C-alpha positions in Angstrom: 0.0 0.0 0.0 1.4 3.4 -0.9 1.6 6.5 1.3 -1.6 8.1 0.0 -3.6 5.0 0.4 -2.4 4.7 4.0 -3.4 8.3 4.6 -6.8 7.7 3.1 -7.4 4.7 5.4 -6.3 6.7 8.4 -8.7 9.5 7.5 -11.6 7.0 6.9 -10.9 5.2 10.2 -10.6 8.4 12.3 -13.6 10.2 10.9 -15.7 7.0 10.9 -15.1 6.7 14.6 -16.0 10.4 15.0 -19.3 9.8 13.1 -20.1 6.8 15.4 -19.4 8.9 18.4 -21.7 11.7 17.2 -24.6 9.3 16.5 -24.1 7.6 19.8 -24.1 11.0 21.5 -27.5 11.8 20.0 -28.9 8.6 21.3 -27.5 9.2 24.8 -28.9 12.7 24.9 -32.3 11.4 23.7 -32.3 9.0 26.6 -31.4 11.7 29.1 -27.7 10.9 29.5 -26.4 14.3 28.7 -23.0 13.9 30.4 -22.3 10.8 28.4 -23.4 12.6 25.3 -20.9 15.4 26.0 -18.2 12.8 26.5 -19.0 11.3 23.1 -19.0 14.7 21.4 -15.5 15.4 22.9 -14.3 12.0 21.7 -15.8 12.5 18.3 -14.2 16.0 18.0 -10.8 14.5 18.8 -11.2 11.8 16.2 -12.3 14.3 13.6 -9.3 16.5 14.5 -7.0 13.5 13.9 -8.6 12.9 10.5 -8.1 16.5 9.6 -4.5 16.4 10.7 -3.8 13.4 8.5 -5.6 15.1 5.6 -3.5 18.3 6.2 -0.4 16.3 5.4 -1.7 15.8 1.8 -2.6 19.4 1.5 0.9 20.4 2.7 2.5 18.0 0.2 0.5 19.6 -2.6 1.4 23.1 -1.4 5.0 22.1 -1.6 4.7 20.9 -5.1 4.2 17.2 -4.5 1.0 16.4 -6.4 -1.4 13.7 -5.1 -3.1 11.6 -7.7 -6.9 11.8 -7.3 -8.4 8.4 -6.6 -11.8 7.0 -5.7 -10.3 6.2 -2.3 -9.2 9.8 -1.7 -12.6 11.1 -2.8 -14.3 8.6 -0.4 -12.0 9.7 2.5 -12.7 13.4 1.9 -16.5 12.6 1.6 -16.4 10.7 4.9 -14.6 13.6 6.6 -17.1 16.2 5.4 -20.1 14.1 6.4 -18.5 13.5 9.8 -18.0 17.2 10.2 -21.6 17.9 9.3 -22.9 15.3 11.6 -20.8 16.8 14.4 -22.4 20.2 13.9 -25.9 18.7 13.8 -25.4 16.4 16.8 -24.3 19.3 18.9 -27.4 21.2 18.0 -29.7 18.2 18.7 -28.0 17.7 22.1 -28.7 21.3 23.0 -32.3 20.8 22.1 -32.5 17.8 24.4 -30.6 19.7 27.1 -33.1 22.6 27.0 -36.2 20.4 26.8 
């Protein structure tokens, strides 16, 4: 496996975990476990941050003139990262709704 493929799988793994945390946080909040929901949001944010950090290495390489070939795997990794980021935003808003109910 080459460097870019490894980076893609690291992104997918990290942001996949983040998405799972966000979904679980919503479920916990719905059931009244707001502290647990907050913990899961924190964990999700950390995993999303890790995914972004790995992705940033590709951006840095490109900025320094080392082009990255676009592949379906890279597109998938970026799509997963964007959907995790969106789900993170939505999950925080939903949890606030449960908190203020």
